[in-house]
C-alpha positions as CSV (number, residue, x, y, z in Angstrom):
1,G,-31.6,60.4,-14.2
2,M,-32.4,57.0,-12.8
3,W,-29.3,55.6,-14.0
4,M,-27.1,58.2,-12.4
5,E,-29.3,57.5,-9.0
6,L,-28.5,53.8,-9.5
7,R,-24.7,54.3,-10.2
8,L,-24.5,56.8,-7.2
9,S,-26.5,54.4,-4.9
10,R,-24.2,51.6,-5.7
11,S,-20.8,53.5,-5.2
12,L,-22.2,54.9,-1.9
13,R,-22.9,51.3,-0.9
14,S,-19.6,50.2,-1.8
15,S,-17.7,52.9,-0.2
16,R,-19.5,52.2,3.0
17,S,-18.9,48.4,2.9
18,T,-15.2,49.3,2.5
19,S,-15.0,51.2,5.7
20,S,-17.1,48.8,7.4
21,S,-15.0,46.0,6.5
22,L,-12.2,47.9,8.0
23,A,-13.8,48.8,11.2
24,N,-15.2,45.0,11.5
25,T,-12.5,42.2,12.0
26,S,-12.8,40.3,8.9
27,T,-12.6,36.5,9.2
28,M,-9.1,34.8,9.7
29,P,-8.5,31.8,7.6
30,N,-9.1,28.8,9.2
31,L,-6.8,26.0,9.9
32,G,-6.2,23.8,6.7
33,D,-7.4,26.6,4.4
34,L,-5.3,27.6,1.4
35,V,-4.0,31.0,2.4
36,P,-5.0,34.0,0.3
37,D,-2.5,35.4,-2.4
38,F,-1.4,39.0,-2.7
39,E,0.9,41.3,-4.6
40,A,2.5,43.8,-2.2
41,E,5.4,46.2,-1.8
42,T,7.9,45.1,0.7
43,S,11.2,46.4,2.4
44,E,13.0,44.0,-0.1
45,G,11.0,44.9,-3.1
46,P,7.8,43.7,-4.8
47,M,6.3,40.3,-3.6
48,S,4.0,37.9,-5.0
49,F,3.2,36.0,-1.8
50,H,2.5,32.5,-3.3
51,K,5.2,32.6,-5.6
52,Y,7.6,33.8,-2.7
53,I,6.7,30.8,-0.5
54,E,6.4,28.1,-3.3
55,G,7.3,24.7,-1.9
56,S,8.6,26.0,1.5
57,W,7.0,26.2,4.9
58,A,6.4,30.0,6.0
59,I,5.6,32.3,8.8
60,L,3.8,35.7,8.5
61,C,3.8,38.0,11.5
62,S,1.6,41.2,11.4
63,H,2.5,44.1,13.4
64,P,0.3,47.2,14.5
65,A,2.8,50.0,13.3
66,D,6.3,50.9,12.5
67,Y,8.6,52.7,15.1
68,T,6.4,51.0,17.9
69,P,8.3,49.5,21.1
70,V,6.9,46.1,21.3
71,C,7.1,45.6,17.5
72,T,10.8,46.6,17.6
73,T,11.7,44.1,20.3
74,E,9.7,41.3,18.3
75,L,11.5,41.7,14.9
76,G,14.9,42.1,16.4
77,Y,14.4,38.7,18.2
78,M,13.0,37.3,15.1
79,N,16.2,38.0,13.1
80,K,18.2,36.6,15.9
81,C,16.0,33.2,15.1
82,L,16.4,33.5,11.5
83,P,19.2,30.6,11.5
84,E,16.7,28.5,13.5
85,F,13.9,29.0,11.1
86,Q,16.2,28.4,8.2
87,K,17.4,25.2,9.7
88,R,13.5,24.2,9.5
89,G,13.3,25.5,6.1
90,V,11.0,28.2,7.0
91,K,10.7,31.6,5.1
92,V,10.1,34.5,7.2
93,M,8.0,37.7,6.8
94,A,6.6,40.4,8.8
95,L,3.6,42.9,7.8
96,S,3.0,46.3,8.9
97,C,0.4,48.9,7.9
98,D,2.9,51.4,7.2
99,P,4.5,52.3,3.7
100,V,7.9,50.8,2.4
101,E,9.9,54.0,3.0
102,S,8.8,54.1,6.8
103,H,9.8,50.4,7.1
104,K,13.4,51.1,5.9
105,G,13.9,53.7,8.2
106,W,12.6,51.8,11.2
107,I,14.6,48.7,10.2
108,K,17.8,51.1,11.1
109,D,16.2,51.5,14.5
110,I,15.7,47.7,15.1
111,E,19.2,47.1,13.7
112,K,20.9,49.7,16.1
113,T,18.8,49.0,19.3
114,Q,18.1,45.2,19.2
115,G,21.8,43.9,18.6
116,C,20.3,41.5,16.0
117,G,22.6,42.3,12.9
118,A,21.1,43.4,9.6
119,V,17.4,42.5,9.3
120,G,17.2,39.5,6.7
121,Y,13.5,39.2,6.0
122,P,11.1,41.2,4.0
123,I,8.6,43.7,6.0
124,I,5.3,43.9,3.7
125,A,3.6,47.3,3.5
126,D,0.0,47.3,3.8
127,P,-0.9,51.1,4.1
128,T,-4.6,50.5,2.7
129,R,-5.4,47.6,5.4
130,E,-6.2,45.3,2.2
131,L,-4.1,42.5,3.5
132,A,-5.1,43.2,7.2
133,V,-8.8,42.6,6.3
134,A,-8.4,39.7,4.0
135,W,-6.3,37.8,6.4
136,G,-8.7,38.9,9.4
137,M,-6.0,40.6,11.5
138,V,-7.7,43.9,12.0
139,D,-7.5,45.1,15.6
140,P,-11.0,46.1,16.8
141,V,-9.5,48.5,19.5
142,E,-6.1,50.0,18.3
143,K,-6.4,52.8,15.9
144,D,-3.5,54.9,14.1
145,A,-3.2,58.9,14.0
146,K,-5.8,59.0,11.1
147,G,-8.3,56.8,12.9
148,L,-7.6,53.7,10.6
149,P,-7.7,50.3,12.4
150,M,-4.2,48.6,12.9
151,T,-3.3,45.2,12.6
152,C,-3.2,42.8,15.7
153,R,-0.1,40.7,16.5
154,A,-0.9,38.0,14.2
155,V,1.3,34.7,13.7
156,F,0.4,32.4,10.7
157,V,2.3,29.3,10.1
158,I,1.8,28.0,6.5
159,D,3.0,24.6,5.1
160,P,4.5,24.0,1.6
161,A,1.1,23.1,0.2
162,K,0.1,26.7,1.2
163,K,-2.4,25.9,3.8
164,L,-2.7,27.5,7.2
165,R,-1.4,25.0,9.7
166,L,-1.3,27.3,13.1
167,S,-2.7,30.8,13.9
168,I,-2.0,32.6,17.1
169,L,-3.6,36.2,17.7
170,Y,-2.0,38.6,20.5
171,P,-3.2,41.9,21.4
172,A,-1.0,45.2,20.8
173,T,0.0,45.2,24.4
174,T,1.5,41.7,24.5
175,G,4.7,40.7,22.7
176,R,4.9,37.3,21.2
177,N,7.2,34.6,22.3
178,F,9.1,33.3,19.3
179,D,10.7,30.2,21.1
180,E,7.0,29.0,21.6
181,I,6.6,29.4,17.7
182,L,9.6,27.5,16.7
183,R,8.6,24.8,19.2
184,V,5.0,24.6,17.3
185,I,6.8,24.3,14.2
186,D,9.0,21.3,15.1
187,S,5.8,19.7,16.3
188,L,3.9,20.5,13.0
189,Q,6.9,19.2,10.8
190,L,7.2,16.0,13.0
191,T,3.5,15.1,13.2
192,E,3.2,15.8,9.3
193,N,5.6,12.8,8.8
194,F,4.8,10.2,11.6
195,K,1.7,9.2,13.4
196,V,2.4,10.8,16.7
197,A,1.0,14.0,18.5
198,T,3.1,16.2,20.9
199,P,2.0,16.4,24.5
200,V,1.9,19.5,26.9
201,N,5.0,21.5,26.6
202,W,6.9,19.2,24.6
203,K,10.1,20.2,23.0
204,D,12.2,18.6,20.2
205,G,13.7,15.3,21.5
206,G,10.9,14.6,24.2
207,D,8.4,11.7,24.3
208,C,5.3,11.8,22.0
209,M,2.0,10.2,22.3
210,V,0.8,7.5,19.8
211,V,-2.3,9.0,17.7
212,P,-5.8,7.4,18.8
213,S,-6.4,6.2,15.3
214,L,-3.5,3.8,14.9
215,S,-4.2,0.1,16.3
216,D,-1.7,-1.5,18.6
217,E,-0.5,-3.5,15.8
218,D,0.3,-0.8,13.4
219,A,1.9,1.1,16.1
220,K,4.2,-1.8,16.7
221,A,5.0,-1.8,13.1
222,K,5.6,2.0,12.7
223,F,7.3,2.6,15.9
224,P,10.4,0.0,16.1
225,K,11.3,1.8,19.5
226,G,8.1,0.6,20.9
227,F,5.5,2.2,23.1
228,T,4.2,2.2,26.6
229,T,0.5,2.2,27.4
230,V,-0.2,4.1,30.6
231,E,-2.7,2.5,33.0
232,T,-5.8,4.6,33.4
233,A,-8.5,4.7,36.1
234,S,-11.1,4.0,33.3
235,G,-9.1,1.0,32.0
236,K,-9.0,2.9,28.4
237,P,-5.7,2.2,26.6
238,Y,-5.5,5.6,24.8
239,L,-2.3,7.1,26.7
240,R,0.3,5.6,24.4
241,V,3.8,7.1,24.9
242,T,6.7,6.5,22.3
243,P,10.1,7.9,22.0
244,Q,10.2,10.7,19.4
245,P,10.5,8.7,16.1
246,N,13.0,10.6,14.1
247,K,15.7,10.8,16.8
């Protein structure tokens, strides 16, 4: 009797916590965190995530649901950008809560309507919302026909050490800007290798800022093209501009 009651109360507690964890947005990994590993089915077959991204930059984009208008335009454009991602050594993946068979049907619609050629990246299936919860991408507002929460439009950029380097979260009603995602990848890859930071609206080839932690002496040694110190009202010499060092 006592043992049964204990087991029952435990199982009730765990089922309650599962539904409440779906209802509440779980914590998204912080920048610099090792990203969660997972096994999943995808439109291109089973995936072991950490193995799949091994030694590469990667981007994971989540989508609220299959056969939805905004996602269809995004996945089409992301496919057009594939050569740009490949040029930067970035593996591309999408995730939607629907099962694989649904993904495969939807891919045909994407290819037919978006003029993007054959979709060349895997779409991960997350019908149980397990990944959505683990990555903190559950939308608190949007629900599917069964009343289950859908994923927001999250973007995760992951480096070769499998650490999260950038995350952007959009509501379901706003489509992403993939040109901006390519721009930030350019900045992340540049600043990984050189002691610079990229200023507002920077694009590949533009001037950069010398990072404040670098002394003028070290900056002279590191940047053969030199740098300009901008005169400030405060007299503080923190605005140091240098041409992009790898161009």
